[in-house]
C-alpha positions as CSV (number, residue, x, y, z in Angstrom):
1,X,-3.5,-1.1,-2.1
2,X,-5.2,-1.5,1.2
3,X,-5.7,-4.3,3.6
4,X,-9.1,-5.1,5.2
5,X,-8.3,-7.3,8.1
6,X,-12.0,-8.1,9.0
7,X,-12.4,-9.7,5.6
8,X,-8.8,-11.0,5.1
9,X,-8.7,-9.2,1.8
10,X,-6.4,-6.9,-0.1
11,X,-8.0,-4.3,-2.5
12,X,-6.0,-2.6,-5.2
13,X,-6.6,-0.1,-8.0
14,X,-4.9,0.3,-11.3
15,X,-4.0,2.8,-13.8
16,X,-6.7,1.3,-16.1
17,X,-9.4,2.1,-13.4
18,X,-9.8,-1.5,-12.3
19,X,-10.4,-2.2,-8.6
20,X,-9.6,-5.8,-7.6
21,X,-10.2,-7.6,-4.3
22,X,-8.0,-10.5,-3.4
23,X,-8.5,-13.0,-0.7
24,X,-5.1,-13.4,1.2
25,X,-5.9,-16.9,2.2
26,X,-5.9,-18.0,-1.4
27,X,-2.4,-18.3,-2.8
28,X,-3.0,-17.3,-6.5
29,X,-3.2,-14.1,-8.5
30,X,-6.8,-14.4,-9.2
31,X,-9.1,-11.6,-7.6
32,X,-12.2,-12.8,-6.0
33,X,-13.9,-9.6,-7.6
34,X,-12.8,-7.1,-10.0
35,X,-14.4,-4.3,-11.9
36,X,-13.6,-1.3,-14.1
37,X,-14.7,2.0,-12.8
38,X,-15.9,4.5,-15.4
39,X,-13.5,7.2,-14.0
40,X,-9.7,8.1,-14.2
41,X,-6.9,5.8,-13.0
42,X,-7.2,4.9,-9.3
43,X,-4.8,7.0,-7.3
44,X,-5.3,5.7,-3.8
45,X,-7.5,3.2,-1.8
46,X,-7.8,3.3,1.9
47,X,-10.0,1.5,4.5
48,X,-13.2,3.2,5.0
49,X,-13.7,3.5,8.9
50,X,-14.1,0.2,10.6
51,X,-16.8,-1.0,8.5
52,X,-14.6,-3.0,6.1
53,X,-15.4,-0.7,3.2
54,X,-13.0,1.3,1.0
55,X,-12.6,5.0,-0.1
56,X,-11.0,5.5,-3.5
57,X,-9.7,8.4,-5.3
58,X,-8.9,8.8,-9.0
59,X,-7.0,11.0,-11.4
60,X,-10.1,12.7,-12.7
61,X,-11.1,14.1,-9.4
62,X,-13.5,11.5,-8.0
63,X,-13.7,10.5,-4.5
64,X,-16.0,7.6,-3.6
65,X,-16.7,4.9,-1.1
66,X,-18.1,1.3,-1.2
67,X,-19.4,-0.3,2.0
68,X,-18.4,-3.8,3.4
69,X,-21.7,-5.4,2.4
70,X,-21.1,-4.4,-1.4
71,X,-17.5,-5.5,-1.4
72,X,-18.2,-8.9,0.2
73,X,-21.0,-9.7,-2.4
74,X,-19.8,-7.8,-5.3
75,X,-20.8,-9.6,-8.7
76,X,-22.6,-6.9,-10.9
77,X,-21.1,-3.5,-9.9
78,X,-23.9,-1.7,-11.7
79,X,-26.5,-3.0,-8.9
80,X,-24.5,-1.2,-6.1
81,X,-24.7,2.3,-4.6
82,X,-21.5,4.2,-4.4
83,X,-21.2,7.1,-2.1
84,X,-19.7,9.8,-4.2
85,X,-18.0,12.7,-2.4
86,X,-16.7,14.5,-5.4
87,X,-17.2,14.2,-9.2
88,X,-14.7,14.6,-12.1
89,X,-12.7,17.8,-11.7
90,X,-8.9,17.9,-10.9
91,X,-6.8,15.0,-10.0
92,X,-7.0,13.8,-6.3
93,X,-3.5,12.4,-5.4
94,X,-4.5,10.7,-2.0
95,X,-7.5,10.5,0.3
96,X,-7.7,9.8,4.1
97,X,-10.3,9.4,6.6
98,X,-10.0,10.7,10.1
99,X,-12.7,11.6,12.9
100,X,-15.6,11.0,10.5
101,X,-14.2,13.3,7.9
102,X,-12.8,12.5,4.6
103,X,-9.6,14.6,3.4
104,X,-8.8,14.6,-0.3
105,X,-5.4,16.0,-1.3
106,X,-5.7,17.4,-4.8
107,X,-3.3,18.4,-7.7
108,X,-4.6,21.8,-7.7
109,X,-3.0,22.4,-4.2
110,X,-6.3,22.4,-2.2
111,X,-7.1,20.0,0.8
112,X,-10.8,19.4,0.6
113,X,-12.7,18.1,3.7
114,X,-16.1,16.2,3.6
115,X,-18.3,14.9,6.3
116,X,-18.5,11.2,6.1
117,X,-22.0,10.1,4.8
118,X,-21.6,6.4,5.9
């Protein structure tokens, strides 16, 4: 679960690999956008820099990002470019962004560091 203050949105991920975006100004349980990733269960979602996007990690080892424009107009997920930092390998338990670097904490005990491409 992460909060995007610029968009007044909450983004959450599920064990069924579904990412949902909720507008906190609407008092209902209906997401404004939701889609199923073709990956493992979502293990973490964090804000991606100051651009209003998200970085997500999964149980199959994927680490990927969506930018703000994609999230605000999301209707058909197949039409959007996702920045993939890793593919399926070993579970990533958490991901963080600091000083233009992405840190992924993996089940295999390694901390992997990637240069942010966005």
